[in-house]
N, CA, C, O and CB atoms as a CASP TS submission, in Angstrom:
PFRMAT TS
TARGET T0000
AUTHOR 0000-0000-0000
METHOD Language model
MODEL 1
PARENT N/A
ATOM      1  N   MET     1      24.070 116.775 123.394  1.00  0.00           N
ATOM      2  CA  MET     1      24.115 115.409 123.763  1.00  0.00           C
ATOM      3  C   MET     1      22.996 114.730 124.246  1.00  0.00           C
ATOM      4  O   MET     1      22.107 115.414 124.753  1.00  0.00           O
ATOM      5  CB  MET     1      24.983 115.253 124.622  1.00  0.00           C
ATOM      6  N   SER     2      22.899 113.851 124.203  1.00  0.00           N
ATOM      7  CA  SER     2      21.195 113.717 124.704  1.00  0.00           C
ATOM      8  C   SER     2      21.620 112.435 126.372  1.00  0.00           C
ATOM      9  O   SER     2      22.683 111.918 126.716  1.00  0.00           O
ATOM     10  CB  SER     2      19.753 112.554 122.780  1.00  0.00           C
ATOM     11  N   ASP     3      20.426 112.379 126.892  1.00  0.00           N
ATOM     12  CA  ASP     3      21.101 110.914 128.317  1.00  0.00           C
ATOM     13  C   ASP     3      21.434 110.218 127.630  1.00  0.00           C
ATOM     14  O   ASP     3      22.629 110.058 127.876  1.00  0.00           O
ATOM     15  CB  ASP     3      20.140 109.911 129.488  1.00  0.00           C
ATOM     16  N   GLN     4      21.130 109.570 126.769  1.00  0.00           N
ATOM     17  CA  GLN     4      21.252 108.276 125.853  1.00  0.00           C
ATOM     18  C   GLN     4      22.826 108.282 125.652  1.00  0.00           C
ATOM     19  O   GLN     4      23.481 107.297 125.992  1.00  0.00           O
ATOM     20  CB  GLN     4      20.315 108.363 124.252  1.00  0.00           C
ATOM     21  N   ASP     5      23.343 109.245 125.175  1.00  0.00           N
ATOM     22  CA  ASP     5      24.594 109.250 124.877  1.00  0.00           C
ATOM     23  C   ASP     5      25.422 109.455 126.115  1.00  0.00           C
ATOM     24  O   ASP     5      26.250 108.631 126.503  1.00  0.00           O
ATOM     25  CB  ASP     5      24.818 110.189 123.891  1.00  0.00           C
ATOM     26  N   VAL     6      25.135 110.696 126.770  1.00  0.00           N
ATOM     27  CA  VAL     6      25.527 110.531 128.300  1.00  0.00           C
ATOM     28  C   VAL     6      26.228 109.018 129.018  1.00  0.00           C
ATOM     29  O   VAL     6      27.270 108.797 129.634  1.00  0.00           O
ATOM     30  CB  VAL     6      24.091 110.796 129.059  1.00  0.00           C
ATOM     31  N   GLN     7      24.983 108.094 128.548  1.00  0.00           N
ATOM     32  CA  GLN     7      25.227 106.948 129.717  1.00  0.00           C
ATOM     33  C   GLN     7      26.102 105.855 128.510  1.00  0.00           C
ATOM     34  O   GLN     7      26.946 105.011 128.813  1.00  0.00           O
ATOM     35  CB  GLN     7      23.342 106.119 130.603  1.00  0.00           C
ATOM     36  N   ALA     8      25.641 106.155 127.218  1.00  0.00           N
ATOM     37  CA  ALA     8      26.938 105.305 126.632  1.00  0.00           C
ATOM     38  C   ALA     8      28.054 105.500 126.556  1.00  0.00           C
ATOM     39  O   ALA     8      28.863 104.582 126.415  1.00  0.00           O
ATOM     40  CB  ALA     8      26.967 105.041 125.639  1.00  0.00           C
ATOM     41  N   GLU     9      28.433 106.936 126.642  1.00  0.00           N
ATOM     42  CA  GLU     9      30.216 107.258 127.385  1.00  0.00           C
ATOM     43  C   GLU     9      30.327 107.134 128.365  1.00  0.00           C
ATOM     44  O   GLU     9      31.525 107.118 128.649  1.00  0.00           O
ATOM     45  CB  GLU     9      30.930 108.479 127.426  1.00  0.00           C
ATOM     46  N   LEU    10      29.555 106.988 129.392  1.00  0.00           N
ATOM     47  CA  LEU    10      29.699 106.653 131.135  1.00  0.00           C
ATOM     48  C   LEU    10      30.478 105.251 130.848  1.00  0.00           C
ATOM     49  O   LEU    10      31.682 105.009 130.929  1.00  0.00           O
ATOM     50  CB  LEU    10      27.880 106.407 132.246  1.00  0.00           C
ATOM     51  N   ALA    11      29.359 104.384 130.475  1.00  0.00           N
ATOM     52  CA  ALA    11      29.007 102.862 130.063  1.00  0.00           C
ATOM     53  C   ALA    11      30.786 102.677 129.682  1.00  0.00           C
ATOM     54  O   ALA    11      31.641 102.139 130.386  1.00  0.00           O
ATOM     55  CB  ALA    11      27.552 102.602 128.419  1.00  0.00           C
ATOM     56  N   ARG    12      30.930 103.255 128.484  1.00  0.00           N
ATOM     57  CA  ARG    12      32.487 103.474 127.900  1.00  0.00           C
ATOM     58  C   ARG    12      33.791 103.191 128.977  1.00  0.00           C
ATOM     59  O   ARG    12      34.706 102.377 129.106  1.00  0.00           O
ATOM     60  CB  ARG    12      32.625 105.174 127.410  1.00  0.00           C
ATOM     61  N   LEU    13      33.289 104.339 129.621  1.00  0.00           N
ATOM     62  CA  LEU    13      34.667 105.496 130.274  1.00  0.00           C
ATOM     63  C   LEU    13      34.530 104.204 131.353  1.00  0.00           C
ATOM     64  O   LEU    13      35.604 103.608 131.439  1.00  0.00           O
ATOM     65  CB  LEU    13      34.304 107.771 131.007  1.00  0.00           C
ATOM     66  N   LYS    14      33.746 103.783 131.973  1.00  0.00           N
ATOM     67  CA  LYS    14      33.596 102.668 132.922  1.00  0.00           C
ATOM     68  C   LYS    14      34.728 101.061 132.424  1.00  0.00           C
ATOM     69  O   LYS    14      35.684 100.443 132.892  1.00  0.00           O
ATOM     70  CB  LYS    14      31.687 102.322 132.853  1.00  0.00           C
ATOM     71  N   ALA    15      34.056 101.025 131.530  1.00  0.00           N
ATOM     72  CA  ALA    15      34.877  99.507 130.974  1.00  0.00           C
ATOM     73  C   ALA    15      35.972 100.031 130.551  1.00  0.00           C
ATOM     74  O   ALA    15      36.642  99.035 130.279  1.00  0.00           O
ATOM     75  CB  ALA    15      34.208  98.514 129.667  1.00  0.00           C
ATOM     76  N   GLU    16      36.741 101.141 130.262  1.00  0.00           N
ATOM     77  CA  GLU    16      38.240 101.505 129.469  1.00  0.00           C
ATOM     78  C   GLU    16      38.764 101.471 131.132  1.00  0.00           C
ATOM     79  O   GLU    16      39.529 100.571 131.477  1.00  0.00           O
ATOM     80  CB  GLU    16      38.470 103.424 128.261  1.00  0.00           C
ATOM     81  N   ASN    17      38.358 102.382 132.006  1.00  0.00           N
ATOM     82  CA  ASN    17      38.710 102.478 133.731  1.00  0.00           C
ATOM     83  C   ASN    17      39.291 101.033 134.143  1.00  0.00           C
ATOM     84  O   ASN    17      40.416 100.745 134.553  1.00  0.00           O
ATOM     85  CB  ASN    17      37.119 102.815 134.817  1.00  0.00           C
ATOM     86  N   GLU    18      38.015 100.101 133.871  1.00  0.00           N
ATOM     87  CA  GLU    18      38.604  98.820 134.706  1.00  0.00           C
ATOM     88  C   GLU    18      39.731  97.805 133.569  1.00  0.00           C
ATOM     89  O   GLU    18      40.698  97.161 133.977  1.00  0.00           O
ATOM     90  CB  GLU    18      36.986  97.702 135.302  1.00  0.00           C
ATOM     91  N   ARG    19      39.295  97.894 132.154  1.00  0.00           N
ATOM     92  CA  ARG    19      40.795  97.759 132.062  1.00  0.00           C
ATOM     93  C   ARG    19      42.147  97.631 131.805  1.00  0.00           C
ATOM     94  O   ARG    19      43.044  96.857 131.473  1.00  0.00           O
ATOM     95  CB  ARG    19      40.903  97.601 132.155  1.00  0.00           C
ATOM     96  N   LEU    20      41.700  99.403 132.299  1.00  0.00           N
ATOM     97  CA  LEU    20      43.330  99.492 132.705  1.00  0.00           C
ATOM     98  C   LEU    20      43.759  99.492 133.948  1.00  0.00           C
ATOM     99  O   LEU    20      44.911  99.708 134.323  1.00  0.00           O
ATOM    100  CB  LEU    20      43.959 100.620 132.287  1.00  0.00           C
ATOM    101  N   LYS    21      42.778  99.235 134.624  1.00  0.00           N
ATOM    102  CA  LYS    21      43.406  98.752 136.367  1.00  0.00           C
ATOM    103  C   LYS    21      43.891  97.264 136.036  1.00  0.00           C
ATOM    104  O   LYS    21      45.065  96.966 136.256  1.00  0.00           O
ATOM    105  CB  LYS    21      41.896  98.668 137.942  1.00  0.00           C
ATOM    106  N   LYS    22      43.051  96.387 135.542  1.00  0.00           N
ATOM    107  CA  LYS    22      43.625  95.180 135.310  1.00  0.00           C
ATOM    108  C   LYS    22      45.005  95.266 134.414  1.00  0.00           C
ATOM    109  O   LYS    22      45.693  94.268 134.626  1.00  0.00           O
ATOM    110  CB  LYS    22      42.563  94.334 134.663  1.00  0.00           C
ATOM    111  N   THR    23      45.536  96.074 133.580  1.00  0.00           N
ATOM    112  CA  THR    23      46.663  96.131 132.653  1.00  0.00           C
ATOM    113  C   THR    23      47.482  96.461 134.276  1.00  0.00           C
ATOM    114  O   THR    23      48.233  95.632 134.790  1.00  0.00           O
ATOM    115  CB  THR    23      46.629  97.494 131.059  1.00  0.00           C
ATOM    116  N   ALA    24      47.204  97.619 134.822  1.00  0.00           N
ATOM    117  CA  ALA    24      47.657  97.995 135.594  1.00  0.00           C
ATOM    118  C   ALA    24      48.853  97.416 137.024  1.00  0.00           C
ATOM    119  O   ALA    24      49.957  97.666 137.508  1.00  0.00           O
ATOM    120  CB  ALA    24      46.694  98.360 135.675  1.00  0.00           C
ATOM    121  N   SER    25      47.595  96.457 137.193  1.00  0.00           N
ATOM    122  CA  SER    25      48.081  95.663 138.644  1.00  0.00           C
ATOM    123  C   SER    25      48.301  94.105 137.917  1.00  0.00           C
ATOM    124  O   SER    25      47.892  93.194 138.636  1.00  0.00           O
ATOM    125  CB  SER    25      46.584  95.662 140.201  1.00  0.00           C
ATOM    126  N   ARG    26      48.743  93.781 136.921  1.00  0.00           N
ATOM    127  CA  ARG    26      48.928  92.207 136.608  1.00  0.00           C
ATOM    128  C   ARG    26      50.696  92.850 136.733  1.00  0.00           C
ATOM    129  O   ARG    26      51.016  92.272 135.694  1.00  0.00           O
ATOM    130  CB  ARG    26      48.073  91.300 134.672  1.00  0.00           C
ATOM    131  N   GLY    27      51.525  93.291 137.003  1.00  0.00           N
ATOM    132  CA  GLY    27      52.753  93.184 137.260  1.00  0.00           C
ATOM    133  C   GLY    27      53.564  94.139 136.301  1.00  0.00           C
ATOM    134  O   GLY    27      53.158  95.187 135.797  1.00  0.00           O
ATOM    135  N   ALA    28      55.229  93.339 136.114  1.00  0.00           N
ATOM    136  CA  ALA    28      56.340  93.632 135.100  1.00  0.00           C
ATOM    137  C   ALA    28      55.266  92.855 133.853  1.00  0.00           C
ATOM    138  O   ALA    28      54.305  92.097 133.977  1.00  0.00           O
ATOM    139  CB  ALA    28      58.224  92.777 135.517  1.00  0.00           C
ATOM    140  N   SER    29      56.037  93.527 132.486  1.00  0.00           N
ATOM    141  CA  SER    29      55.629  93.039 131.496  1.00  0.00           C
ATOM    142  C   SER    29      56.914  93.321 130.174  1.00  0.00           C
ATOM    143  O   SER    29      57.741  94.233 130.178  1.00  0.00           O
ATOM    144  CB  SER    29      54.165  93.663 131.350  1.00  0.00           C
ATOM    145  N   LEU    30      56.800  92.571 129.442  1.00  0.00           N
ATOM    146  CA  LEU    30      58.160  92.750 128.263  1.00  0.00           C
ATOM    147  C   LEU    30      57.642  93.399 127.049  1.00  0.00           C
ATOM    148  O   LEU    30      56.529  93.378 126.523  1.00  0.00           O
ATOM    149  CB  LEU    30      58.894  91.183 127.682  1.00  0.00           C
ATOM    150  N   LYS    31      58.741  93.976 126.748  1.00  0.00           N
ATOM    151  CA  LYS    31      58.320  94.078 125.423  1.00  0.00           C
ATOM    152  C   LYS    31      59.827  94.524 124.366  1.00  0.00           C
ATOM    153  O   LYS    31      60.627  95.297 124.892  1.00  0.00           O
ATOM    154  CB  LYS    31      56.985  95.318 125.441  1.00  0.00           C
ATOM    155  N   VAL    32      60.109  94.063 123.064  1.00  0.00           N
ATOM    156  CA  VAL    32      61.138  94.551 122.662  1.00  0.00           C
ATOM    157  C   VAL    32      61.115  95.978 121.872  1.00  0.00           C
ATOM    158  O   VAL    32      60.282  96.517 121.144  1.00  0.00           O
ATOM    159  CB  VAL    32      61.625  93.577 121.998  1.00  0.00           C
ATOM    160  N   SER    33      62.621  96.403 122.423  1.00  0.00           N
ATOM    161  CA  SER    33      62.131  98.656 122.288  1.00  0.00           C
ATOM    162  C   SER    33      62.477  98.294 120.443  1.00  0.00           C
ATOM    163  O   SER    33      62.802  97.349 119.725  1.00  0.00           O
ATOM    164  CB  SER    33      64.116 100.685 123.559  1.00  0.00           C
ATOM    165  N   GLU    34      62.250  99.297 120.381  1.00  0.00           N
ATOM    166  CA  GLU    34      62.860 100.335 118.822  1.00  0.00           C
ATOM    167  C   GLU    34      64.238  99.792 118.198  1.00  0.00           C
ATOM    168  O   GLU    34      64.439  99.457 117.031  1.00  0.00           O
ATOM    169  CB  GLU    34      63.333 102.248 119.302  1.00  0.00           C
ATOM    170  N   LYS    35      65.044  99.792 119.170  1.00  0.00           N
ATOM    171  CA  LYS    35      66.492  99.762 119.258  1.00  0.00           C
ATOM    172  C   LYS    35      66.489  98.358 119.082  1.00  0.00           C
ATOM    173  O   LYS    35      67.209  98.007 118.147  1.00  0.00           O
ATOM    174  CB  LYS    35      67.241 100.355 120.588  1.00  0.00           C
ATOM    175  N   GLY    36      66.022  97.615 119.566  1.00  0.00           N
ATOM    176  CA  GLY    36      66.112  96.206 119.695  1.00  0.00           C
ATOM    177  C   GLY    36      66.516  95.547 121.240  1.00  0.00           C
ATOM    178  O   GLY    36      67.171  94.504 121.243  1.00  0.00           O
ATOM    179  N   GLY    37      66.249  95.964 122.114  1.00  0.00           N
ATOM    180  CA  GLY    37      66.662  96.386 123.434  1.00  0.00           C
ATOM    181  C   GLY    37      65.202  95.236 123.706  1.00  0.00           C
ATOM    182  O   GLY    37      64.343  94.951 122.871  1.00  0.00           O
ATOM    183  N   VAL    38      65.301  94.766 125.088  1.00  0.00           N
ATOM    184  CA  VAL    38      64.257  94.557 126.262  1.00  0.00           C
ATOM    185  C   VAL    38      63.622  95.209 127.029  1.00  0.00           C
ATOM    186  O   VAL    38      64.364  95.277 128.008  1.00  0.00           O
ATOM    187  CB  VAL    38      64.547  94.053 126.988  1.00  0.00           C
ATOM    188  N   SER    39      62.966  95.604 127.193  1.00  0.00           N
ATOM    189  CA  SER    39      62.102  96.832 127.734  1.00  0.00           C
ATOM    190  C   SER    39      61.371  96.203 128.825  1.00  0.00           C
ATOM    191  O   SER    39      60.434  95.503 128.443  1.00  0.00           O
ATOM    192  CB  SER    39      61.027  97.549 126.613  1.00  0.00           C
ATOM    193  N   VAL    40      61.620  96.292 130.549  1.00  0.00           N
ATOM    194  CA  VAL    40      60.595  95.802 131.239  1.00  0.00           C
ATOM    195  C   VAL    40      59.630  96.489 131.403  1.00  0.00           C
ATOM    196  O   VAL    40      60.111  97.592 131.661  1.00  0.00           O
ATOM    197  CB  VAL    40      60.858  95.444 132.228  1.00  0.00           C
ATOM    198  N   TYR    41      58.221  96.600 131.433  1.00  0.00           N
ATOM    199  CA  TYR    41      57.431  97.635 132.105  1.00  0.00           C
ATOM    200  C   TYR    41      56.854  97.657 133.337  1.00  0.00           C
ATOM    201  O   TYR    41      56.294  96.593 133.604  1.00  0.00           O
ATOM    202  CB  TYR    41      56.560  97.870 131.483  1.00  0.00           C
ATOM    203  N   GLY    42      56.798  98.393 134.083  1.00  0.00           N
ATOM    204  CA  GLY    42      55.579  98.104 135.644  1.00  0.00           C
ATOM    205  C   GLY    42      56.764  98.041 136.895  1.00  0.00           C
ATOM    206  O   GLY    42      56.500  97.686 138.044  1.00  0.00           O
ATOM    207  N   LEU    43      57.812  98.366 136.527  1.00  0.00           N
ATOM    208  CA  LEU    43      58.902  98.369 137.704  1.00  0.00           C
ATOM    209  C   LEU    43      59.197  99.657 138.215  1.00  0.00           C
ATOM    210  O   LEU    43      59.801  99.813 139.276  1.00  0.00           O
ATOM    211  CB  LEU    43      60.245  97.798 137.278  1.00  0.00           C
ATOM    212  N   GLY    44      58.713 100.771 137.360  1.00  0.00           N
ATOM    213  CA  GLY    44      58.281 102.187 138.191  1.00  0.00           C
ATOM    214  C   GLY    44      58.107 103.389 136.791  1.00  0.00           C
ATOM    215  O   GLY    44      57.813 102.993 135.663  1.00  0.00           O
ATOM    216  N   ARG    45      58.281 104.461 137.026  1.00  0.00           N
ATOM    217  CA  ARG    45      57.048 105.435 135.861  1.00  0.00           C
ATOM    218  C   ARG    45      57.940 105.132 134.664  1.00  0.00           C
ATOM    219  O   ARG    45      57.197 105.143 133.683  1.00  0.00           O
ATOM    220  CB  ARG    45      56.752 107.617 136.136  1.00  0.00           C
ATOM    221  N   PHE    46      59.542 104.792 134.188  1.00  0.00           N
ATOM    222  CA  PHE    46      59.832 104.170 132.950  1.00  0.00           C
ATOM    223  C   PHE    46      60.262 103.125 132.992  1.00  0.00           C
ATOM    224  O   PHE    46      60.574 102.437 133.964  1.00  0.00           O
ATOM    225  CB  PHE    46      60.533 104.700 132.244  1.00  0.00           C
ATOM    226  N   PRO    47      60.312 102.920 131.870  1.00  0.00           N
ATOM    227  CA  PRO    47      60.901 101.050 131.564  1.00  0.00           C
ATOM    228  C   PRO    47      62.620 100.771 131.694  1.00  0.00           C
ATOM    229  O   PRO    47      63.560 101.548 131.520  1.00  0.00           O
ATOM    230  CB  PRO    47      60.496 100.490 129.542  1.00  0.00           C
ATOM    231  N   VAL    48      62.593  99.521 132.021  1.00  0.00           N
ATOM    232  CA  VAL    48      64.498  99.598 131.903  1.00  0.00           C
ATOM    233  C   VAL    48      64.776  98.694 131.279  1.00  0.00           C
ATOM    234  O   VAL    48      64.734  97.483 131.495  1.00  0.00           O
ATOM    235  CB  VAL    48      65.519  99.456 133.189  1.00  0.00           C
ATOM    236  N   THR    49      65.250  99.620 129.999  1.00  0.00           N
ATOM    237  CA  THR    49      65.666  98.688 128.691  1.00  0.00           C
ATOM    238  C   THR    49      67.638  98.383 128.175  1.00  0.00           C
ATOM    239  O   THR    49      68.683  98.948 127.852  1.00  0.00           O
ATOM    240  CB  THR    49      64.789  99.700 127.231  1.00  0.00           C
ATOM    241  N   LEU    50      67.202  97.496 128.353  1.00  0.00           N
ATOM    242  CA  LEU    50      69.140  96.967 128.319  1.00  0.00           C
ATOM    243  C   LEU    50      69.204  96.472 127.248  1.00  0.00           C
ATOM    244  O   LEU    50      68.150  95.839 127.174  1.00  0.00           O
ATOM    245  CB  LEU    50      69.887  95.726 129.418  1.00  0.00           C
ATOM    246  N   TYR    51      69.894  96.285 126.085  1.00  0.00           N
ATOM    247  CA  TYR    51      70.453  95.118 125.585  1.00  0.00           C
ATOM    248  C   TYR    51      70.410  93.360 126.091  1.00  0.00           C
ATOM    249  O   TYR    51      70.582  92.975 127.247  1.00  0.00           O
ATOM    250  CB  TYR    51      71.649  95.558 125.629  1.00  0.00           C
ATOM    251  N   LYS    52      70.141  92.486 124.904  1.00  0.00           N
ATOM    252  CA  LYS    52      70.598  91.380 125.697  1.00  0.00           C
ATOM    253  C   LYS    52      71.295  90.882 126.678  1.00  0.00           C
ATOM    254  O   LYS    52      70.975  90.287 127.707  1.00  0.00           O
ATOM    255  CB  LYS    52      70.883  90.960 125.301  1.00  0.00           C
ATOM    256  N   GLU    53      73.082  91.458 125.869  1.00  0.00           N
ATOM    257  CA  GLU    53      74.269  91.087 126.574  1.00  0.00           C
ATOM    258  C   GLU    53      74.366  91.921 127.731  1.00  0.00           C
ATOM    259  O   GLU    53      75.409  91.837 128.378  1.00  0.00           O
ATOM    260  CB  GLU    53      75.482  91.186 125.751  1.00  0.00           C
ATOM    261  N   GLN    54      73.471  92.714 128.116  1.00  0.00           N
ATOM    262  CA  GLN    54      73.399  93.517 129.406  1.00  0.00           C
ATOM    263  C   GLN    54      72.777  93.001 130.258  1.00  0.00           C
ATOM    264  O   GLN    54      72.908  93.140 131.474  1.00  0.00           O
ATOM    265  CB  GLN    54      72.908  94.683 129.366  1.00  0.00           C
ATOM    266  N   TRP    55      71.608  91.976 129.340  1.00  0.00           N
ATOM    267  CA  TRP    55      70.524  91.584 130.444  1.00  0.00           C
ATOM    268  C   TRP    55      70.881  89.918 131.242  1.00  0.00           C
ATOM    269  O   TRP    55      70.623  89.302 132.276  1.00  0.00           O
ATOM    270  CB  TRP    55      68.826  91.528 129.507  1.00  0.00           C
ATOM    271  N   THR    56      71.848  89.711 129.593  1.00  0.00           N
ATOM    272  CA  THR    56      72.582  88.468 130.272  1.00  0.00           C
ATOM    273  C   THR    56      73.702  88.688 131.826  1.00  0.00           C
ATOM    274  O   THR    56      73.910  88.061 132.865  1.00  0.00           O
ATOM    275  CB  THR    56      73.606  87.866 128.914  1.00  0.00           C
ATOM    276  N   LYS    57      74.084  89.686 131.319  1.00  0.00           N
ATOM    277  CA  LYS    57      75.348  90.241 132.149  1.00  0.00           C
ATOM    278  C   LYS    57      74.820  90.499 134.202  1.00  0.00           C
ATOM    279  O   LYS    57      75.246  90.172 135.310  1.00  0.00           O
ATOM    280  CB  LYS    57      75.811  92.184 131.151  1.00  0.00           C
ATOM    281  N   LEU    58      73.911  91.117 133.718  1.00  0.00           N
ATOM    282  CA  LEU    58      72.255  91.477 134.833  1.00  0.00           C
ATOM    283  C   LEU    58      72.181  90.304 135.506  1.00  0.00           C
ATOM    284  O   LEU    58      72.650  90.057 136.617  1.00  0.00           O
ATOM    285  CB  LEU    58      70.452  91.714 133.955  1.00  0.00           C
ATOM    286  N   LEU    59      71.447  89.445 134.634  1.00  0.00           N
ATOM    287  CA  LEU    59      70.971  88.004 135.146  1.00  0.00           C
ATOM    288  C   LEU    59      72.124  87.272 135.854  1.00  0.00           C
ATOM    289  O   LEU    59      71.952  86.946 137.029  1.00  0.00           O
ATOM    290  CB  LEU    59      70.453  87.041 133.883  1.00  0.00           C
ATOM    291  N   ASP    60      73.003  87.056 135.387  1.00  0.00           N
ATOM    292  CA  ASP    60      74.226  86.194 135.718  1.00  0.00           C
ATOM    293  C   ASP    60      74.763  86.591 137.269  1.00  0.00           C
ATOM    294  O   ASP    60      75.325  85.846 138.072  1.00  0.00           O
ATOM    295  CB  ASP    60      75.486  86.490 134.515  1.00  0.00           C
ATOM    296  N   MET    61      74.435  87.887 137.406  1.00  0.00           N
ATOM    297  CA  MET    61      74.915  88.470 138.688  1.00  0.00           C
ATOM    298  C   MET    61      73.797  88.321 139.805  1.00  0.00           C
ATOM    299  O   MET    61      73.863  88.930 140.873  1.00  0.00           O
ATOM    300  CB  MET    61      75.301  90.029 138.473  1.00  0.00           C
ATOM    301  N   ALA    62      72.802  87.489 139.478  1.00  0.00           N
ATOM    302  CA  ALA    62      71.570  87.919 140.653  1.00  0.00           C
ATOM    303  C   ALA    62      71.896  87.417 142.031  1.00  0.00           C
ATOM    304  O   ALA    62      71.467  87.783 143.125  1.00  0.00           O
ATOM    305  CB  ALA    62      70.004  87.223 140.297  1.00  0.00           C
ATOM    306  N   ASP    63      72.545  86.720 141.786  1.00  0.00           N
ATOM    307  CA  ASP    63      72.884  85.743 143.224  1.00  0.00           C
ATOM    308  C   ASP    63      73.721  87.140 144.583  1.00  0.00           C
ATOM    309  O   ASP    63      73.416  87.466 145.731  1.00  0.00           O
ATOM    310  CB  ASP    63      74.568  84.000 142.553  1.00  0.00           C
ATOM    311  N   GLU    64      74.896  87.605 143.546  1.00  0.00           N
ATOM    312  CA  GLU    64      75.233  89.079 143.752  1.00  0.00           C
ATOM    313  C   GLU    64      74.807  89.879 144.143  1.00  0.00           C
ATOM    314  O   GLU    64      75.252  90.602 145.034  1.00  0.00           O
ATOM    315  CB  GLU    64      75.414  89.611 143.136  1.00  0.00           C
ATOM    316  N   ILE    65      73.505  89.985 143.387  1.00  0.00           N
ATOM    317  CA  ILE    65      72.449  91.687 143.480  1.00  0.00           C
ATOM    318  C   ILE    65      71.983  91.065 145.108  1.00  0.00           C
ATOM    319  O   ILE    65      72.073  91.657 146.183  1.00  0.00           O
ATOM    320  CB  ILE    65      70.452  92.014 141.808  1.00  0.00           C
ATOM    321  N   ARG    66      71.402  89.492 144.797  1.00  0.00           N
ATOM    322  CA  ARG    66      70.485  89.385 146.082  1.00  0.00           C
ATOM    323  C   ARG    66      71.562  89.354 147.358  1.00  0.00           C
ATOM    324  O   ARG    66      71.119  89.609 148.478  1.00  0.00           O
ATOM    325  CB  ARG    66      69.438  87.853 146.038  1.00  0.00           C
ATOM    326  N   ALA    67      72.759  89.089 147.213  1.00  0.00           N
ATOM    327  CA  ALA    67      73.465  89.060 148.662  1.00  0.00           C
ATOM    328  C   ALA    67      73.857  90.630 149.145  1.00  0.00           C
ATOM    329  O   ALA    67      74.274  90.954 150.257  1.00  0.00           O
ATOM    330  CB  ALA    67      74.989  88.062 148.572  1.00  0.00           C
ATOM    331  N   PHE    68      73.595  91.536 147.955  1.00  0.00           N
ATOM    332  CA  PHE    68      73.896  92.988 147.948  1.00  0.00           C
ATOM    333  C   PHE    68      72.982  93.415 148.782  1.00  0.00           C
ATOM    334  O   PHE    68      73.136  93.810 149.938  1.00  0.00           O
ATOM    335  CB  PHE    68      73.853  93.725 146.645  1.00  0.00           C
ATOM    336  N   ILE    69      71.912  93.313 148.086  1.00  0.00           N
ATOM    337  CA  ILE    69      70.495  93.724 149.182  1.00  0.00           C
ATOM    338  C   ILE    69      70.277  93.422 150.917  1.00  0.00           C
ATOM    339  O   ILE    69      69.826  93.965 151.926  1.00  0.00           O
ATOM    340  CB  ILE    69      69.199  92.827 148.565  1.00  0.00           C
ATOM    341  N   ALA    70      71.081  91.893 150.362  1.00  0.00           N
ATOM    342  CA  ALA    70      70.855  91.591 151.816  1.00  0.00           C
ATOM    343  C   ALA    70      71.488  91.977 152.950  1.00  0.00           C
ATOM    344  O   ALA    70      70.915  92.278 153.998  1.00  0.00           O
ATOM    345  CB  ALA    70      70.909  90.526 151.967  1.00  0.00           C
ATOM    346  N   ASP    71      72.912  91.973 152.724  1.00  0.00           N
ATOM    347  CA  ASP    71      74.195  93.009 153.203  1.00  0.00           C
ATOM    348  C   ASP    71      73.677  94.326 153.819  1.00  0.00           C
ATOM    349  O   ASP    71      73.626  94.579 155.023  1.00  0.00           O
ATOM    350  CB  ASP    71      75.200  93.491 151.844  1.00  0.00           C
ATOM    351  N   ASN    72      73.274  95.175 152.728  1.00  0.00           N
ATOM    352  CA  ASN    72      73.305  96.638 153.145  1.00  0.00           C
ATOM    353  C   ASN    72      71.408  96.853 153.115  1.00  0.00           C
ATOM    354  O   ASN    72      70.903  97.903 152.718  1.00  0.00           O
ATOM    355  CB  ASN    72      74.426  97.811 151.777  1.00  0.00           C
ATOM    356  N   ALA    73      70.523  95.586 153.636  1.00  0.00           N
ATOM    357  CA  ALA    73      68.899  96.215 153.980  1.00  0.00           C
ATOM    358  C   ALA    73      68.970  97.182 154.765  1.00  0.00           C
ATOM    359  O   ALA    73      68.264  98.140 154.449  1.00  0.00           O
ATOM    360  CB  ALA    73      67.844  95.291 154.693  1.00  0.00           C
ATOM    361  N   ALA    74      69.751  97.311 155.955  1.00  0.00           N
ATOM    362  CA  ALA    74      69.378  98.802 157.148  1.00  0.00           C
ATOM    363  C   ALA    74      69.507  99.776 156.064  1.00  0.00           C
ATOM    364  O   ALA    74      68.443 100.312 155.753  1.00  0.00           O
ATOM    365  CB  ALA    74      70.714  99.268 158.735  1.00  0.00           C
ATOM    366  N   ALA    75      70.431 100.098 155.482  1.00  0.00           N
ATOM    367  CA  ALA    75      70.634 101.371 154.538  1.00  0.00           C
ATOM    368  C   ALA    75      69.762 101.513 153.244  1.00  0.00           C
ATOM    369  O   ALA    75      69.738 102.611 152.688  1.00  0.00           O
ATOM    370  CB  ALA    75      72.103 101.385 154.039  1.00  0.00           C
ATOM    371  N   LEU    76      69.051 100.473 152.739  1.00  0.00           N
ATOM    372  CA  LEU    76      68.393 100.386 151.711  1.00  0.00           C
ATOM    373  C   LEU    76      66.377 101.405 151.869  1.00  0.00           C
ATOM    374  O   LEU    76      65.840 101.664 152.946  1.00  0.00           O
ATOM    375  CB  LEU    76      68.507  98.519 151.535  1.00  0.00           C
ATOM    376  N   LYS    77      65.948 101.633 150.869  1.00  0.00           N
ATOM    377  CA  LYS    77      64.785 102.166 151.258  1.00  0.00           C
ATOM    378  C   LYS    77      64.105 101.197 150.472  1.00  0.00           C
ATOM    379  O   LYS    77      64.506 100.725 149.408  1.00  0.00           O
ATOM    380  CB  LYS    77      64.517 103.678 151.036  1.00  0.00           C
ATOM    381  N   THR    78      63.067 100.939 151.056  1.00  0.00           N
ATOM    382  CA  THR    78      61.546 100.489 150.025  1.00  0.00           C
ATOM    383  C   THR    78      60.787 101.328 149.634  1.00  0.00           C
ATOM    384  O   THR    78      60.686 102.385 150.257  1.00  0.00           O
ATOM    385  CB  THR    78      60.486  99.670 150.593  1.00  0.00           C
ATOM    386  N   LYS    79      60.029 101.077 148.468  1.00  0.00           N
ATOM    387  CA  LYS    79      59.110 101.481 147.914  1.00  0.00           C
ATOM    388  C   LYS    79      57.753 101.201 148.021  1.00  0.00           C
ATOM    389  O   LYS    79      57.229 100.279 147.395  1.00  0.00           O
ATOM    390  CB  LYS    79      59.386 101.366 147.073  1.00  0.00           C
ATOM    391  N   GLU    80      57.148 101.946 148.781  1.00  0.00           N
ATOM    392  CA  GLU    80      55.556 101.369 150.057  1.00  0.00           C
ATOM    393  C   GLU    80      54.576 101.641 148.212  1.00  0.00           C
ATOM    394  O   GLU    80      53.362 101.455 148.125  1.00  0.00           O
ATOM    395  CB  GLU    80      54.765 103.335 152.361  1.00  0.00           C
TER
END
């Protein structure tokens, strides 16, 4: 591999690294799964995937979930 090839590969890898950093820092993203569910990426190591009925049920519980988190804040851990 010539010096020019090494420099070109280095530039390509730097560009790819920057692209991946931007993707990782943009937060959560949504996708339709193979089985027709809604997957949320960016919350943890694996996506959270539920069917639309499950998401609707969960979203309808949003106020209850927030109240539960507030009531149990002392016992809950935060991920840093």
